[in-house]
C-alpha positions as CSV (number, residue, x, y, z in Angstrom):
1,M,50.6,4.7,42.3
2,T,53.8,6.6,41.4
3,G,56.9,5.1,39.7
4,V,58.6,5.2,43.1
5,D,55.8,3.2,44.7
6,I,55.9,0.6,41.9
7,I,59.7,0.2,42.3
8,S,59.2,-0.4,46.0
9,T,56.5,-3.0,45.3
10,L,58.6,-4.8,42.8
11,A,61.7,-4.8,45.0
12,G,59.8,-6.4,47.9
13,R,57.5,-8.7,46.0
14,P,56.8,-12.2,47.3
15,S,57.9,-15.3,45.4
16,Q,54.4,-15.9,44.2
17,Y,54.4,-12.4,42.6
18,M,51.2,-11.2,41.0
19,G,50.0,-7.7,40.3
20,I,51.7,-6.4,37.2
21,I,48.3,-6.4,35.3
22,D,46.8,-4.3,38.1
23,K,49.3,-1.5,37.4
24,L,48.5,-1.2,33.7
25,A,46.7,1.9,32.5
26,H,43.6,0.0,31.6
27,S,43.4,-1.7,35.0
28,L,43.7,1.7,36.6
29,G,41.0,3.2,34.5
30,R,43.4,5.5,32.7
31,R,43.4,6.4,29.0
32,D,46.9,7.9,29.0
33,E,50.2,6.0,28.8
34,I,51.8,7.4,32.0
35,P,51.0,4.3,34.2
36,N,52.5,2.1,31.5
37,Q,55.7,4.2,31.2
38,E,56.1,4.3,35.0
39,L,55.6,0.6,35.2
40,A,58.3,0.0,32.5
41,N,60.7,2.3,34.4
42,A,60.0,0.5,37.6
43,I,60.6,-2.9,36.0
44,V,63.9,-1.7,34.5
45,Q,65.0,-0.2,37.8
46,A,64.2,-3.5,39.6
47,N,65.7,-5.5,36.8
48,D,62.7,-7.7,37.1
49,S,62.7,-10.5,34.5
50,K,59.7,-12.2,36.2
51,A,57.6,-9.1,35.6
52,V,58.6,-9.2,31.9
53,E,57.6,-12.8,31.8
54,E,54.2,-11.9,33.2
55,L,53.8,-9.2,30.6
56,I,54.7,-11.6,27.8
57,E,52.1,-14.1,29.1
58,N,49.4,-11.5,29.1
59,L,50.0,-10.6,25.5
60,Y,47.4,-13.4,25.0
61,H,45.0,-11.9,27.6
62,K,41.3,-12.0,26.4
63,N,41.1,-8.2,26.9
64,K,42.7,-6.4,23.9
65,D,43.3,-3.3,26.1
66,I,45.4,-5.4,28.4
67,Q,47.3,-6.8,25.4
68,S,48.0,-3.3,24.2
69,D,49.2,-2.1,27.6
70,C,51.5,-5.1,28.0
71,I,53.2,-4.6,24.6
72,K,53.6,-0.9,25.4
73,V,55.4,-1.6,28.6
74,I,57.5,-4.3,26.9
75,Y,58.8,-1.9,24.2
76,E,59.3,0.9,26.7
77,I,61.5,-1.6,28.7
78,G,63.3,-2.6,25.5
79,T,64.1,1.0,24.7
80,V,65.9,1.5,28.0
81,K,67.2,-2.0,28.7
82,P,66.9,-4.3,25.7
83,E,68.6,-7.3,27.4
84,L,65.7,-7.5,29.8
85,I,63.2,-8.5,27.0
86,A,65.7,-10.1,24.7
87,D,65.2,-13.6,26.0
88,F,61.6,-13.4,24.8
89,S,62.6,-12.6,21.2
90,N,61.0,-15.9,19.8
91,E,57.8,-15.2,21.6
92,L,57.7,-11.7,20.2
93,T,58.4,-12.8,16.7
94,T,55.5,-15.3,16.9
95,L,53.2,-12.4,17.7
96,L,54.0,-10.4,14.6
97,D,51.0,-11.7,12.7
98,H,48.6,-11.3,15.6
99,K,45.1,-10.1,14.5
100,N,45.4,-7.2,17.1
101,N,47.0,-4.5,14.9
102,R,48.2,-2.6,18.0
103,L,49.9,-5.7,19.2
104,Q,51.4,-6.3,15.8
105,W,53.1,-2.9,15.4
106,G,54.0,-2.8,19.1
107,T,55.8,-6.1,18.7
108,M,57.7,-4.7,15.7
109,M,58.8,-1.8,17.9
110,A,59.9,-4.2,20.6
111,L,61.9,-6.3,18.1
112,N,63.5,-3.1,16.9
113,T,64.9,-2.4,20.3
114,I,66.7,-5.8,20.6
115,V,68.5,-6.1,17.3
116,A,71.9,-5.5,18.8
117,V,71.3,-8.1,21.5
118,K,69.5,-10.8,19.4
119,S,70.8,-10.0,15.9
120,K,70.8,-13.7,14.7
121,V,67.2,-14.3,15.8
122,I,66.1,-11.0,14.2
123,Y,68.0,-11.7,11.0
124,E,66.5,-15.2,10.7
125,A,63.1,-13.7,11.3
126,L,63.5,-11.1,8.5
127,P,61.3,-12.8,5.9
128,K,58.4,-12.8,8.4
129,I,59.2,-9.2,9.5
130,I,59.1,-8.0,5.9
131,D,55.9,-9.9,5.1
132,V,54.2,-8.4,8.1
133,A,55.4,-4.9,7.2
134,D,54.1,-5.3,3.6
135,K,50.7,-5.8,5.0
136,G,50.9,-3.6,8.0
137,S,50.6,0.0,9.1
138,V,53.0,2.9,8.6
139,I,54.4,2.4,12.1
140,T,55.0,-1.3,11.3
141,N,56.9,-0.3,8.2
142,D,58.9,2.3,10.0
143,H,60.2,-0.2,12.5
144,C,60.8,-2.8,9.9
145,V,63.2,-0.3,8.2
146,G,64.7,0.5,11.5
147,I,65.4,-3.2,12.1
148,M,67.0,-3.5,8.6
149,I,69.2,-0.4,9.2
150,K,70.5,-1.8,12.5
151,L,71.2,-5.2,10.9
152,C,73.1,-3.4,8.1
153,A,75.4,-2.0,10.8
154,I,76.4,-5.6,11.7
155,K,79.2,-6.8,9.4
156,E,78.0,-10.3,8.9
157,Y,74.6,-9.2,7.8
158,S,75.4,-5.9,6.1
159,D,75.6,-7.0,2.5
160,D,72.5,-9.2,2.5
161,V,70.3,-6.9,4.5
162,F,71.3,-3.8,2.5
163,L,69.8,-5.4,-0.6
164,L,66.5,-5.9,1.3
165,L,66.7,-2.3,2.6
166,N,67.2,-1.0,-0.9
167,E,64.1,-2.8,-2.1
168,R,62.2,-1.1,0.7
169,L,63.5,2.3,-0.3
170,L,62.4,1.6,-3.9
171,K,58.8,1.0,-3.0
172,S,58.4,3.0,0.2
173,P,55.7,5.8,0.3
174,D,56.9,9.3,-0.7
175,N,56.1,10.5,2.8
176,Q,58.3,8.0,4.5
177,L,61.2,7.9,2.0
178,P,63.1,11.0,3.3
179,M,63.1,9.7,6.9
180,Y,64.2,6.2,5.7
181,A,67.0,7.7,3.6
182,E,68.2,10.0,6.5
183,N,68.2,7.1,9.0
184,A,70.1,4.9,6.6
185,L,73.0,7.3,6.2
186,P,75.2,5.7,9.0
187,V,75.2,2.4,7.2
188,I,76.1,3.7,3.7
189,N,79.6,2.6,2.8
190,A,82.0,2.2,-0.1
191,K,80.2,-1.0,-1.2
192,N,76.6,0.3,-1.3
193,N,76.8,4.1,-1.8
194,I,76.3,4.0,-5.6
195,V,73.2,1.7,-5.4
196,F,71.8,3.9,-2.5
197,V,72.2,7.1,-4.5
198,N,70.8,5.6,-7.7
199,T,67.8,4.4,-5.8
200,L,67.2,7.9,-4.3
201,L,67.7,9.5,-7.7
202,S,65.1,7.1,-9.2
203,R,62.6,8.3,-6.7
204,I,63.1,12.0,-6.7
205,K,61.0,12.8,-9.8
206,G,58.0,11.1,-8.3
207,I,58.0,13.0,-5.1
208,E,55.5,15.8,-5.5
209,K,56.0,17.6,-2.2
210,E,58.9,20.0,-2.4
211,S,60.0,19.7,1.2
212,K,60.2,15.9,1.0
213,R,62.1,16.1,-2.3
214,A,64.6,18.6,-0.7
215,R,65.3,16.2,2.2
216,V,66.1,13.4,-0.2
217,E,68.3,15.6,-2.3
218,K,70.2,16.7,0.9
219,V,70.9,13.0,1.7
220,I,72.3,12.5,-1.8
221,R,74.6,15.5,-1.4
222,K,75.8,14.1,1.9
223,V,76.6,10.8,0.3
224,N,78.4,12.5,-2.6
225,K,80.5,14.4,0.0
226,M,81.3,11.2,1.9
227,F,82.3,9.5,-1.3
228,P,83.6,12.2,-3.7
229,A,84.5,9.6,-6.4
230,L,80.9,9.2,-7.2
């Protein structure tokens, strides 16, 4: 079934709608993500909140492959139309400490897509988000940092969350630090630039790989250029 076929199905579905699970990659006997991506696109095009609700419900499906496909579709939807999954922010936050690792980091990705829409909910969930990231995979950590950076861009949370972001930069793996520093640049301002630069300077000597070190040094130069009084 193509993306166009799925859109047609969704647009004309009966009130007792069923069938989202049938269109997941696992249900179709596929090992690639194309069916899930097409389904996400179809749901977005149809603006189908009921379909999203069914995906959320099936995050608790007994089959882990179904769980994984559902969270994939959910964060794909969130990437394009975050408001379509935003009403399920509490349900997603609850899933952060799920035993299914794929579900855990997929949920972190989904939450990362809705920060601008549900900033208060995400901010209040930060302690749990950070705790899960501390115990989680690289992808989980990447999106935890992504969430923090987006919250730093929101005035009412900026100061508090930057302190948490800075703690993350101090202890992040050498391989991830350059990307985190680069991504954080848009939220560096007159209040936090000195702390940010000092944090990066404290990490440079410990970075063995020259290319990684060079990227961090480039970020420092950019900040120095942005705030020449440093």
